[in-house]
Steps between C-alpha positions, in 0.01 A plus 500: 500500500219690671655806670207517742626194685740737686224716640160473658369340816632148441857623442480744791371228731786270404752778565343563843513127589869487416575819696317349801721189475828691469429777749544311830831340392851616590700642209656158448164329527347749266756426227474122552120491496495725194751260337276201574203683348696590189626142460148366539357762265752414234430128543128564451565731205724255318271205586201686354677520164647145486320174443409316821752245625459142386501374858378633837842643595618794293869416459570827324443690826537248782767249589878480521565528127214741422629752241248769611536461878701819558392864479773565245383226267136608530592861418694389192224263380220756556695750295593256224138393466397863466302501823694789662679792347876546488487775764294276732755219448786738577335636812420152626864400438615791716233408756639147507841637600336705775309192619823298507668772709211509749473115511867405532655764726524404865506854629191718500417648165247768425390742232731773631817312413699655213492180285120464550443861410718467187306193383164658573599817312620281207152339495319835533696648208350231277151628590537874545128576467394266781799605714424868455127440562576330834740777599229758413254319734746555787560867400120566495459361850805636685723679245745207490540203269357177641716325758718234336312207655154635401615568145639145476172352628283707267727454197527123534133455598413666169744280311384180659135590432596581139660156452184340630286724278697412188433135572132561440575617146730217391387288209637146558687325224311236307619140504648389170269204464206740500646728238393448142804452280 
């Protein structure tokens, strides 16, 4: 895979677009919108590798019995197909738990809650270089690590943009009938 897909103006522009979408949201909205973007990104990533569906409706991803309709199943499939790394799969699994907490609790939830902080720190430990880099940005501007919300937005904007960038490098599988045996 071309390492340059994670840098340059195209990648930076995609990160900025995602930040702009997440920024105005509440903490709950931020997590839920990020989740939707991750789910859609994984759908596009997996679809770019698989053969096209035989009919107009892709029953792998859509419908009541669709095996790849959930975030959990998309994470597992993307990993098993070799489209994401083990650490990305682990971090997305922890993110899924965070998303469920934000989506299913009636009371107000935010990034300052102990359980949210624990899950975010678990994710950041899987990517110490990016986590430290983001903290350093905050320290350079006001001698403090980035606020929790801003770090979440920047971290996941980068990850969502990376999923979309990887899609551009995927080589689709070849149908069996077109393979010379």
